[in-house]
C-alpha positions as CSV (number, residue, x, y, z in Angstrom):
1,M,71.4,-24.1,5.5
2,D,71.2,-21.3,3.0
3,T,69.0,-18.5,4.2
4,Q,67.0,-18.8,1.0
5,N,66.0,-22.4,2.0
6,R,65.0,-22.0,5.6
7,W,61.4,-22.6,4.7
8,L,62.1,-26.1,3.5
9,L,60.8,-29.1,5.5
10,P,62.5,-32.5,5.7
11,E,61.5,-35.0,3.0
12,G,58.3,-36.8,4.0
13,I,57.3,-34.1,6.6
14,E,54.5,-31.8,5.6
15,E,52.4,-29.0,7.1
16,I,48.7,-28.8,6.6
17,L,47.3,-25.5,5.4
18,P,43.8,-24.0,5.2
19,P,41.3,-25.0,4.0
20,H,42.7,-28.5,4.0
21,A,43.4,-28.3,7.7
22,A,39.8,-27.5,8.5
23,R,38.6,-30.5,6.5
24,L,41.1,-32.7,8.3
25,D,39.9,-31.4,11.7
26,R,36.3,-32.1,10.8
27,L,37.1,-35.6,9.8
28,C,39.0,-36.2,13.0
29,R,36.1,-35.1,15.1
30,N,33.6,-37.2,13.0
31,I,35.7,-40.3,13.4
32,I,36.2,-39.8,17.2
33,D,32.5,-39.2,17.6
34,L,31.8,-42.4,15.6
35,H,34.1,-44.4,17.9
36,A,32.6,-42.8,21.0
37,G,29.1,-43.9,19.8
38,W,30.4,-47.5,19.7
39,G,31.7,-47.2,23.3
40,Y,35.3,-46.6,22.6
41,Q,36.9,-44.2,25.1
42,L,39.6,-41.7,23.9
43,V,43.1,-42.0,25.2
44,I,46.0,-39.6,24.4
45,P,49.4,-41.3,24.9
46,P,52.6,-39.2,24.9
47,L,54.5,-38.6,21.7
48,V,57.8,-39.7,23.4
49,E,58.5,-42.6,25.7
50,F,61.4,-44.7,26.9
51,L,62.6,-46.7,24.0
52,E,62.2,-50.2,25.5
53,S,58.5,-49.5,26.2
54,L,57.8,-48.4,22.6
55,L,59.6,-51.4,21.2
56,T,57.8,-53.9,23.4
57,G,55.3,-56.4,21.9
58,T,54.1,-55.1,18.5
59,G,56.7,-52.4,18.8
60,S,59.7,-54.8,18.3
61,D,59.1,-54.8,14.5
62,L,59.3,-51.0,14.6
63,D,62.9,-50.5,15.7
64,L,64.1,-49.3,12.3
65,Q,61.1,-47.0,12.0
66,T,61.6,-45.3,15.3
67,F,63.5,-42.0,15.8
68,K,65.7,-42.3,18.9
69,L,67.2,-39.6,21.2
70,T,68.8,-39.3,24.6
71,D,66.8,-38.0,27.6
72,Q,68.8,-35.1,29.1
73,L,67.2,-35.8,32.5
74,S,67.7,-39.5,32.9
75,G,70.4,-40.3,30.4
76,R,68.1,-43.1,29.0
77,L,67.2,-43.6,25.3
78,L,63.8,-42.2,24.3
79,G,61.8,-43.0,21.2
80,I,59.4,-40.9,19.2
81,R,56.4,-43.2,18.7
82,A,56.1,-44.8,15.2
83,D,52.9,-46.6,16.2
84,T,50.4,-45.9,19.0
85,T,49.3,-49.5,19.5
86,P,52.0,-50.5,22.0
87,Q,51.2,-47.4,24.1
88,V,47.5,-48.2,24.2
89,A,48.3,-51.8,25.3
90,R,50.5,-50.4,28.1
91,I,47.6,-48.2,29.2
92,D,45.2,-51.1,29.3
93,A,47.5,-53.4,31.1
94,H,49.3,-51.2,33.5
95,N,47.1,-48.0,34.0
96,L,43.5,-49.1,33.7
97,K,43.7,-52.8,34.9
98,R,40.1,-53.4,34.2
99,E,38.5,-56.9,34.3
100,T,35.7,-56.0,31.9
101,P,36.2,-55.7,28.1
102,T,37.9,-52.4,27.5
103,R,37.3,-50.3,24.3
104,L,39.8,-47.6,23.7
105,C,40.4,-45.3,20.7
106,Y,43.2,-42.8,19.9
107,L,44.2,-40.1,17.4
108,G,47.6,-38.5,17.1
109,S,50.7,-38.0,15.1
110,V,53.4,-40.7,14.7
111,L,56.8,-40.3,13.2
112,H,58.7,-42.7,10.9
113,T,62.3,-42.7,9.9
114,R,61.3,-43.8,6.4
115,P,58.0,-43.5,4.4
116,S,56.1,-46.7,4.0
117,D,55.9,-46.1,0.2
118,T,57.8,-44.0,-2.3
119,G,56.9,-40.3,-1.9
120,G,54.8,-41.1,1.2
121,T,54.6,-39.2,4.5
122,R,56.8,-39.9,7.4
123,S,54.4,-38.2,9.8
124,P,51.1,-40.0,9.6
125,L,48.1,-38.9,11.7
126,Q,47.2,-42.2,13.1
127,V,43.7,-43.1,14.3
128,G,42.7,-46.5,15.7
129,A,40.6,-48.5,18.1
130,E,41.5,-51.4,20.4
131,L,39.3,-53.9,22.2
132,Y,40.9,-55.7,25.1
133,G,39.6,-58.5,27.3
134,H,37.6,-60.7,24.9
135,Q,38.8,-63.8,23.1
136,G,35.9,-64.6,20.7
137,T,35.3,-63.9,17.0
138,E,32.5,-61.4,18.1
139,S,35.2,-58.8,19.1
140,D,37.0,-59.4,15.8
141,A,33.8,-58.8,13.9
142,E,33.1,-55.6,15.9
143,I,36.6,-54.1,15.2
144,L,36.4,-55.0,11.5
145,S,32.9,-53.5,11.3
146,L,34.1,-50.3,13.0
147,M,37.0,-50.0,10.6
148,L,34.6,-50.3,7.7
149,E,32.3,-47.6,9.2
150,T,35.3,-45.4,9.8
151,L,36.2,-45.6,6.1
152,R,32.5,-44.8,5.3
153,V,32.5,-41.8,7.5
154,A,35.7,-40.6,5.9
155,G,34.1,-40.8,2.5
156,V,36.5,-43.3,1.0
157,P,34.9,-45.0,-2.1
158,D,35.5,-48.4,-3.6
159,V,37.0,-50.0,-0.5
160,H,37.6,-53.8,-0.3
161,V,38.9,-55.7,2.6
162,D,41.2,-58.8,2.6
163,I,40.8,-61.1,5.6
164,G,43.1,-63.9,6.6
165,H,44.1,-65.9,9.7
166,V,47.8,-66.3,10.6
167,G,46.9,-69.3,12.7
168,I,46.5,-71.4,9.5
169,Y,50.0,-70.7,8.4
170,Q,51.4,-71.2,11.9
171,A,49.7,-74.6,12.2
172,L,51.1,-75.8,8.8
173,V,54.6,-74.5,9.6
174,K,54.5,-76.4,13.0
175,Q,53.6,-79.6,11.2
176,A,56.4,-79.1,8.6
177,N,59.0,-78.6,11.4
178,L,60.9,-76.1,9.2
179,D,64.2,-74.4,10.1
180,A,64.4,-70.6,10.2
181,D,65.9,-70.2,6.8
182,L,63.4,-72.5,5.0
183,E,60.5,-70.9,6.7
184,A,61.8,-67.5,5.6
185,R,61.9,-68.7,2.0
186,L,58.4,-70.2,2.3
187,F,57.0,-67.0,3.9
188,S,58.5,-64.8,1.2
189,A,57.0,-67.1,-1.5
190,L,53.5,-67.0,0.1
191,Q,53.6,-63.2,0.4
192,R,54.3,-63.0,-3.3
193,K,51.8,-65.8,-4.0
194,A,54.6,-67.6,-5.9
195,G,53.2,-71.1,-6.2
196,A,56.0,-72.3,-8.5
197,E,58.6,-71.4,-5.8
198,I,56.6,-73.4,-3.2
199,N,56.4,-76.4,-5.5
200,A,60.1,-76.2,-6.1
201,L,60.8,-76.6,-2.4
202,A,59.0,-80.0,-2.5
203,G,60.9,-80.9,-5.7
204,D,64.1,-80.3,-3.9
205,G,63.0,-82.5,-1.0
206,M,63.0,-79.6,1.4
207,L,59.2,-79.7,2.0
208,P,57.0,-82.8,2.2
209,A,54.8,-83.1,-0.8
210,G,51.5,-83.2,1.2
211,L,52.4,-80.1,3.1
212,C,53.6,-78.4,-0.1
213,D,50.1,-78.9,-1.6
214,L,48.5,-77.3,1.4
215,F,50.9,-74.3,1.3
216,S,50.1,-74.0,-2.5
217,V,46.4,-73.8,-1.6
218,L,47.2,-70.9,0.8
219,A,49.0,-69.1,-2.0
220,G,46.0,-69.2,-4.3
221,A,43.2,-69.0,-1.7
222,Y,41.5,-65.7,-2.6
223,G,37.8,-65.0,-3.0
224,D,34.6,-64.0,-1.5
225,I,32.6,-65.8,1.2
226,A,30.9,-68.0,-1.4
227,E,34.3,-69.3,-2.4
228,L,35.5,-70.1,1.1
229,A,34.2,-73.6,0.9
230,D,36.5,-74.2,-2.0
231,F,39.5,-73.6,0.2
232,E,38.1,-75.4,3.2
233,K,37.9,-78.7,1.4
234,P,41.6,-79.2,0.5
235,L,42.7,-77.8,3.8
236,A,40.5,-80.2,5.8
237,A,43.4,-82.7,6.0
238,A,45.6,-80.1,7.8
239,G,44.2,-80.9,11.2
240,A,41.9,-79.5,13.9
241,E,43.7,-76.2,14.4
242,V,43.4,-75.2,10.8
243,K,39.7,-76.2,10.8
244,R,39.2,-74.0,13.8
245,C,40.9,-71.0,12.2
246,L,38.8,-71.5,9.0
247,A,35.6,-71.6,11.1
248,D,36.7,-68.4,12.9
249,L,37.1,-66.7,9.5
250,R,33.7,-67.7,8.4
251,R,32.0,-66.6,11.6
252,V,33.7,-63.2,11.5
253,A,32.7,-62.6,7.9
254,E,29.1,-63.8,8.5
255,S,28.8,-61.5,11.6
256,V,30.1,-58.5,9.7
257,M,27.8,-59.2,6.8
258,K,24.8,-59.2,9.2
259,R,25.8,-55.7,10.5
260,L,26.9,-54.4,7.1
261,P,25.2,-56.4,4.3
262,D,27.2,-54.7,1.6
263,A,30.6,-55.1,3.3
264,P,33.2,-55.7,0.5
265,L,35.0,-58.7,2.1
266,Q,37.4,-61.0,0.4
267,F,39.3,-63.9,1.9
268,D,43.1,-64.0,1.4
269,L,44.7,-66.9,3.3
270,A,48.2,-65.8,2.3
271,E,47.5,-62.4,4.1
272,L,50.3,-62.6,6.7
273,R,51.0,-59.0,7.4
274,G,52.2,-58.6,11.0
275,Y,52.8,-62.3,11.2
276,H,55.4,-62.0,14.0
277,Y,52.9,-60.4,16.4
278,H,49.4,-61.2,15.2
279,T,47.8,-64.3,16.7
280,G,44.6,-64.7,14.8
281,I,42.3,-62.9,12.3
282,V,44.1,-60.2,10.2
283,F,42.6,-57.8,7.7
284,A,43.6,-54.9,5.5
285,A,41.6,-52.4,3.5
286,Y,42.5,-51.4,-0.1
287,V,41.2,-49.1,-2.8
288,P,41.8,-49.3,-6.6
289,G,44.9,-47.5,-7.8
290,K,46.7,-47.5,-4.5
291,G,49.2,-50.4,-4.0
292,Q,49.5,-50.0,-0.2
293,G,46.7,-50.7,2.2
294,I,44.9,-47.8,3.8
295,A,43.8,-49.4,7.1
296,F,45.0,-52.5,8.9
297,G,43.9,-54.6,11.8
298,G,43.7,-58.0,13.5
299,R,44.1,-59.9,16.7
300,Y,47.3,-59.8,18.9
301,D,46.5,-61.5,22.1
302,A,50.0,-61.5,23.6
303,I,50.6,-57.7,23.4
304,G,50.0,-56.9,27.0
305,R,52.2,-59.6,28.5
306,A,55.3,-57.4,28.4
307,F,53.5,-54.9,30.5
308,G,52.6,-57.5,33.2
309,R,49.1,-58.3,32.1
310,A,48.4,-60.3,28.9
311,R,44.8,-59.9,27.8
312,P,43.1,-60.8,24.5
313,A,43.3,-57.9,22.1
314,T,42.1,-56.9,18.7
315,G,42.1,-53.6,16.9
316,F,42.8,-51.5,13.8
317,S,44.5,-48.3,12.7
318,A,44.7,-46.0,9.7
319,D,46.3,-42.7,8.7
320,I,43.7,-39.9,8.6
321,K,45.8,-38.0,6.1
322,T,45.5,-40.9,3.6
323,L,41.8,-41.2,4.2
324,L,41.2,-37.5,3.6
325,A,43.2,-37.6,0.3
326,L,41.0,-40.4,-0.9
327,S,37.8,-38.9,0.4
328,T,35.0,-37.8,-2.0
329,G,33.0,-36.1,0.8
330,D,33.1,-32.9,2.8
331,G,33.1,-30.1,0.2
332,P,34.8,-26.7,0.3
333,E,34.9,-24.6,3.5
334,Q,31.6,-22.8,4.4
335,P,31.6,-19.2,3.2
336,G,31.7,-16.6,5.9
337,I,30.0,-13.4,6.9
338,F,32.0,-10.2,6.9
339,A,31.4,-7.8,9.8
340,P,32.5,-4.2,9.6
341,S,34.9,-2.7,12.1
342,S,32.5,-1.3,14.8
343,E,31.9,-1.6,18.5
344,D,28.1,-1.1,18.1
345,P,26.5,-3.3,20.8
346,G,23.8,-4.4,18.3
347,L,26.5,-5.6,15.9
348,L,28.5,-7.3,18.5
349,N,25.4,-9.2,19.8
350,L,24.5,-10.3,16.3
351,V,28.0,-11.5,15.6
352,E,28.0,-13.6,18.8
353,S,24.5,-15.0,18.0
354,L,25.6,-16.0,14.4
355,R,28.7,-17.7,15.7
356,Q,26.7,-19.7,18.3
357,K,24.5,-20.9,15.4
358,G,27.6,-22.3,13.6
359,E,28.2,-19.4,11.2
360,R,31.7,-18.3,10.4
361,V,31.9,-14.5,11.1
362,I,35.1,-12.6,10.2
363,C,35.5,-9.1,11.6
364,E,37.1,-6.3,9.6
365,L,40.3,-4.8,11.1
366,P,40.8,-1.1,10.7
367,G,42.9,-0.2,7.7
368,Q,43.2,-3.8,6.5
369,K,43.8,-4.7,2.9
370,G,41.4,-7.0,0.9
371,S,37.7,-7.1,0.5
372,A,35.0,-9.3,2.1
373,R,35.3,-11.7,-1.0
374,D,39.1,-11.9,-0.4
375,M,38.4,-13.0,3.1
376,G,36.3,-15.9,1.9
377,C,32.9,-14.3,2.7
378,D,29.8,-14.3,0.5
379,R,27.7,-12.2,2.9
380,R,28.2,-9.2,5.0
381,L,26.5,-7.4,7.9
382,E,24.9,-4.0,7.1
383,K,22.8,-1.7,9.2
384,K,19.5,-0.9,7.6
385,D,16.7,1.1,9.2
386,G,18.7,1.1,12.5
387,K,19.0,-2.8,12.5
388,W,22.0,-5.0,11.6
389,Q,21.1,-7.5,8.9
390,V,22.9,-10.2,6.9
391,V,23.0,-9.4,3.2
392,E,24.4,-11.2,0.2
393,I,27.5,-9.8,-1.4
394,G,26.8,-9.0,-5.1
395,E,29.1,-10.2,-7.8
């Protein structure tokens, strides 16, 4: 590398500078405090693990996103985590081994080989919460409510959440008895809500007409809780499993609305993100003007099996850097108080007292360049009538 370019960082890797870093830190603390208030205990998994552990369960879809390296001590392959969820599942299943419902939260950097969208970061600061050991819709509603509260605390405006249930699609696919190639084509059409492509499969004799109609309903099933009945009626012929999934969706939405009456919920029955590892309710949060979701969650009951203890599980995660970029809250950094260079005991005591009250006090260094204003201070300490006092700095 040319010596003139040694300051460059890899594409998609960024550093966070003041005052942005201070805002990010405050947001991190506020979110962890929020989660703690809901009973979620903080865990701090390692940044690096043996590769097979990271790619177990939900991690199997993360192979291409995971940086790999060889451990010089064991000779085994290591991975730098691309998602914290598998690690927390390992902690619940193998380390904690609790019988009671377990609520865990986490916050830490993950690393991706490629950004999730053009110009995006490859080093998200991931925050999330997981609830293990409960099968019912009540835990799904709790996690979804906590995700919405997290976005509120982050100051993200104009959020809406799409909710789906992968069990509906799974039940219909099982009835259709599709081969892998045809299912892949159908899955792709549903993700793009391409009703014409779904109908073409029936026209070619590849999909029974009755099931084609049901898949077409999924492709267009989008609306609020008042419109859910419009989707339930045509899907009633799909069988008991589909009815159960629809009932679960309604119960989760109604429960969330009781906690958060203004919750911006929309049903999207073609929402199949994470289909290969999710087992029930799935949801994603979006804001206008941003094509990618900003927070994701859902149920993945089989995640702990690979670690020797399968427990029901539901959770969500988000990138705090993204949330901060969208936030309209938390204004500029608090101005400081400038203290002159002195070892006067009265001055030192006052500086300590002000800091304990939450003030930001910056002490002058002998011979330094720059004024108090240059140091981000709007007040200074001056000695008047033998007593140190805080005074405003004039324009």
